[in-house]
Structure formats: C-alpha cells, structure tokens
N, C-alpha and C positions, 0 to 999 in steps of 0.2 A: 517595502513596508514602510510604516512612517513611527517614529519614537514610540507611539501612544497604543500604539497595537501591542507592541512590547512590554512596555510596561502594563498593559492589562494581565496579559499573561503571566508576567513575573508577580502580580500584585495575587492575581487567584491559586498559582503556585503557593506562595507565604502563606496564605490561607490554608490551604489544603494542609501544609505543614504544622502550622500552631496546632490548628483540630489534633492533628493526631499527637502533640506533644513535642515534635520535635524543631531544632533551634535553627534548621537549614539542609543543605542540599549538596553533596558534591555530585555533579553529573559530567559524565564522559563519553555517555554517546553520541556520537555528531548529530544523528537528527533530533536526539533532545537539546542539544547544546545550537543546533541551528533555528528549535521550535523556539527557544527561550529566548534566545539573544541575539538572533539573524548570520549568525559567521557561516559560511558556504564552504572553507576551506577544509583541508583534510585532517588536521591536528589543535585541538584545541577542546578545554575542559573550563569547566565554571563550578564558583563554591559560592553559595549563598549564608553568612553567616548573620548574627545580628549586627554586628561591624561594619559589614559592607558586602557588595557582592565582587565577585572578584574572575576576571578569564584569564586562562593562561594559556596563549601559544609559541613558536618562536621565531626566529628572524626572517622568517620565509613569508611570514601572514602579517607582518607591521604593518605596513599600508593597506592593504586588504582588511586588516582589524578593523583598523584605524573607522575607514568606511563605513564596513556594515557593523559591529557590534554595537548592540544598543542597551544603556541601563546597566553596565558592566564596566569597573576600574582596570584596565589591559593590562597585563604584564607579560614581556616579550624576555625572553628569557631562551638556552638552551640547555637541555638533559630530561630529568622527569618531572613530569608537571607536579609531582606529589613533593617532589624535593623543592622545586621552585616556591611552593604552597608556604611549607617548612621554611624557607630563607628566609621570605617574605614576611614570617608572621600572621600570616591572612587566617589561618584557624586558631583562633583562642582557645585555653583550654577549658576542658570539663564538658564543653558541648556535649549537645545529643544530635546527633548530623544523619541524615538518609543517607543510603548509598542506593545505586541500582543495580540491585543482587544479580538479577537476572543478564545481567550483559558486565558484570563486575567478573577480570580474569581473576586465578587465585593468585596470581604473582603481584597485580595490583594490589589486591587487599591484603597479601602478609606485611606489604611496603606500608601499607595505610598503618596495622597494627604497630608496625615497628618503630613510624617516624612519630605516630598520632597515641602513642599508650593510654593516654591521657581523655582519650574523646570516645565517645561512646559511640560506635558505626552499626546505627540500625537496619536492617537488609528490609526491603522496600521491594514491592511488586508495582509497576504501570501505573507509580502517581502522576507521570507528565505525559506517560501515553494515552491515560483517561482524559486528561486534560484536552489532549489534540486529537482524540476522536471526536470533538465537537468543532466543529469549525467555525472560526468567525466570517466575516464580510470579504473579506481579503482572500482568502483560503477557498471560500466556495468559486470567485471570479478567476482564480488560477486552475482549479479545476476543472469550469466550466470549457477556460482554452484548453486546457490539455484535452480535453474529451473533443471540441469543433478540432482540433488538428488532426486527432486520430480519425474522426468521421470523415476528414478530409484525405487523411491519405488512404484511405482504405478504401475509399468512392475512386481514388486516382490509380491505383494500385490492381483494381479489379481488369482492368484491358489487360494486364498481364498475363491472365488465366487462361492457361488450354493446355490440351494434350500435348506433353512433350517436353514442357516449362518444369524446373525442377522446386522442389522448396526452398535449396538454397537461393534460389533465383528470385523468390518471391519475397523470402528475408530481407535482401540483400536490397531490393527495392523497397522496403518500406522504412528499413532502417535510413538508406539516403534520405527520403523525402520529411523523414521525423527531424532530420540534424538540418533539412534545410526550413523549414517551417518554427521548427521549437528550440528547445535544449537537447534532441535528440531522443533516442526511444526510452521509454520507461522500464524495461528488461527486454534482452533479447526475445522477439518473438518467435510463439511454437507455429509454425506451420508443417502440419501434418498430413497427408493423404494416404488416402485408402486403408491398410492394416494397420498405419502410424496412428491413423485420427483416433482408434482405439486407444493407444496412450497417452493419457492426457496431460503430462508433461514434456513429451516427445521432442526431440532437437531436429531441426531440419536439416535434412542429409540430400543426398543425391539422388533420390530417388522422384522420377519423373512422374507428371499427373497423366493417368491412365482413364478411360472412359467407364463410370462406373464408380469413380473415386467417390467419398465425401472428401472434403478438405478443410479440418479446421484451423482455422486462423485465431489464433491468442496474440495480441496487440495492441501497443500505445503509445501515446507521445507523454514527453515530460515537460512541463511547463511552471517555470519559477520557480522549482526544486519539485514541483507536486505529479504524484501519477495517476496516468487513466490506465483505465484496466477496460479491454473490451473482448469480447470472442464473437466470429462468427462466422455459420459453417455452409461451404457452397457445394453443388454437386456438378461433376461435369459430365457432361452428356444426358440423354435421357433418364430422370429418376425412376427406378422400380417403386413398385407397391408399398418394399421394403423401407427405400430410401424416406418418401413418404410419411409411411406409418412412424418412424423412429424423428425425423425432423418434427412434425406438427407436435408429437408427446413431449417431446422437450420445451418447445414453444411454449405450451400448453403449462407444463410445471413453471416455465419459469416467469410467465405470466399470474400463474397463482401466487407464487412469490412475493410480486410484485405487488399485488393485490392485498394481500397483508401486511405490510410494509408501513409503520407508520411511527410516531413517538409514543412510548407507553408497553410496544408490542416485545412480547421476549424473543430474544435471539433464535430460539430454539424452536419457537413457534415458524419462525420464518423458514426455517431447515427444513419442518416438519410438511407445510404446505407443498413445497415444490417435492420433496419425498414423496408422499401419500400418491400424488398424481401417478409417479411413476411406480411404485409398488402397486397401485391398483391396476395398473396395467400390464404387472406381470414382470418388470424389469428392474423390480426394486434393488433385486444384489448387482445390477450391471450401474448403478448410478453409485460410485466407491470415493466419493471425496463430499467434501461439507458446501454448504449451497453458497458461504462468500465469505468476506471479509471485508475489513474497513479499510480505505486507503488516504496515503498524504503524500509526507515527504520521506514515504517507502510505500513499496507494492505492496506489502500486507502488512497491517495496522490491526487497531482495534475499532469496533469490535467483532468477535468474529461470531459469523452465521454456521453452526453447527449443532449436533446431538449434544455436545459438552457443555455446550455453553448456556453460563448462569446469568448473562448479562439483559438488559433490556436497553429496547433503542431509546435514544432521545434525539430532541430534537437537532437538526444541522450534523448529525452522523453523516458520512460517506461512505456507501457500502455497495459491494457488487454482489450482483445475482448471478450464480451461474452455473445453474443447474448442468447434468449432463448423463448421458447412455452410452458405455461402449462397450463392444460386442468383440470381443477380441478374436482376429483373423481376418473379420470383416471390415470394422470401420466405427467410428464414433460420430456422436453429434455434440455439440455445446455451445450453448446461446449466454451471453451475459453484456448485463450493462451495468452503467453508473449508476447509483439512485441516490439524491440525497432527502435523509429520512425528514418529516413533517411533521407538525402537531394532529392534521389533519389531513393525511395520505404521504404523497412523495413527489418529487420530482426526478424521471426519469431523462439522465444527461444526454444519452445517445441518441443523434436522431437517424443513425443508418437503419435501415428496415431490416426488420427479419421477415420477412418473407424469402422463401428457399431461391438463390439465386442459383439459377442454373447454367451453366458454361458448354457453349458448342450444342 
C-alpha cells in the first residue's frame, strides 16, 4: 500500500484523538499497528505524540520494518517496548494519551503507570477499530481478491465431496489450495457433517460423509492480510422434504438480511430481518448466534450485526450475513456471504451459488 494511504489513516486517527481531547495514543494491538503503519510482523508498537510518531520493534524486524513502516520514526532495540520508549524519551511529560483498554494486559498497564507516572492514560474503546471498519479502496480490493480465491477454492474442492470422505480430508484440501492461491486460510475451515453440522463451530474430525448428511463448510482465504469468510451447506444424497425446508428457510433468511443492508441502517435491524424469517417459521430458538460481523485484518471485526448492537452501518463497511438453523442430533444449515455496504444498497462479493448442492 502507498504511503499516502497510511498518511490518510494517521491523519484521521489524530483528528479523532483531538476531538476527544487526547494528545496521542499508544497502539499495541498488532492488527491496529498494521492498519496504522503497515508493519506485518509479530512484535511492534506505535506511539503517537505531539512531538512525533514512533514505531518500536526488535532486531529481528530491522529490515522488514524499514521496508513496511510508513509515517513513523523507527526505534529498533531489545526488551520491553515501554522501557525503550522511556529510554529514548519518546513520551513527553504531562500528556493525555489513549490506551487500547480492551486489549491491554494488566502487567503492561502497571508498567506504564510505573514508568510514566506523570502521563494521564485514558482508557478508550474501539477508536482504531471503528476507523478500520470503514474500508478504503485498497482494502476493498484486497477483500475482493480474498473472496475470489475463496470462491475458486470451494468450486475446486467440491469434486472431493462424496460418501466415505472425512471432514478432515476436505479441510486439508481447502487449506492446501488457499496456500497455493493466496496467503493461506483466513481461519481453520469448519467442515461439519451430519449431526456435527448442528454445531456452529464444529472442528473437522474423522467422521466420514454419509447419505442424508448436511455438510456445513465455513471457509475462506486471506489475501494481503485481509480475511474473507464464506459458508455453504451441501447435502449428501437426495434431499428429503426436511432438508429442503430447512435449507430454503435459511436461504430466505439470508436474503432478507441482504435486502435491508445499506448505509444508515441499524445493525440490529439487519439481525432482526434474518431472525424474523426464521422465527416466523417456528425455528426461532434454533438460530443460536448473531447474524454477522465485520471482516478485515481480523476475521471478526466491527461492526457487529446482533440483537445487542447499537451501531449504524456506514458506507464501505464490509460485513458477513450468515444466519443458520441448527437441529441437535440431526444437522444444520448456514449460508454466509461478504457484503460491502453502499449508500443505496450493497455489493455481495461472493459469486458461489446458493442453490442447494446435491452430492451423489
């Protein structure tokens, strides 16, 4: 990504901080570090102050940080990043600085209080996460590519679905292809068959596909650090009336959520739209999770599409819509797409068909 993209993000962050009466921010959450300066390593912190913006890492990342970090003066040293900041006088006295309170360990907080007793540390929530929830064009392009890879891989792996194949075998095929086409899988794929498909976060096991199984496949690629997220459900053998009923219900529910998704709509309203369809059919207690979530540099980001959400969708949020119905001991269905929120509607990124795929 260009230096201009990161300068824009940094200026937006500083504007938000100024409006809150804050002089700067300590950034330690790695996904936020990557978002604000471009660093992709596993050890890095950023400090924003009126005197300058600083990035801290260790010698392992000397060359990598020189190539990646945009807009921050680099400090390469060993030991605690907070001690490095103190040793180099990076934080002037008397400032009011933001902390990522939802992601800060108690030990790090105690160290800050001890080493910078004259700094007023302000507990803040979701400052960077809310900024990152509105995607720029470079992020949208990365997400589109991640989804394209996901669609391609799912289409390729469908040929391996048959009676006698195990959940683990399908999960391995998916993982191998994500590594071939992109940066690997966005998360360990869920491949859940038969009764296991009624478990929303089932882990692939040795169970082999049998006639009459629903198979829920929740899977995705990662590209340029950005995570796609797609779920499709297939059936092994000729579907029964019950298979068709549950599948069409979830499909209808998901479309209802897509239909209401646009900028200015409450996240809760999207959840209501999907949930009402399933509840009206008598399966309300079988939809046991929220409708969706944001995606980006992490697989679960903001905004959240749930009954508890108080957020309003903004243009260029990218969210999943993924209702499901889960019948314990029998099976379940989930259908999920990645959606770009627009001013007057939305863009569904996934091209994989949502017609029920019948295997065998």
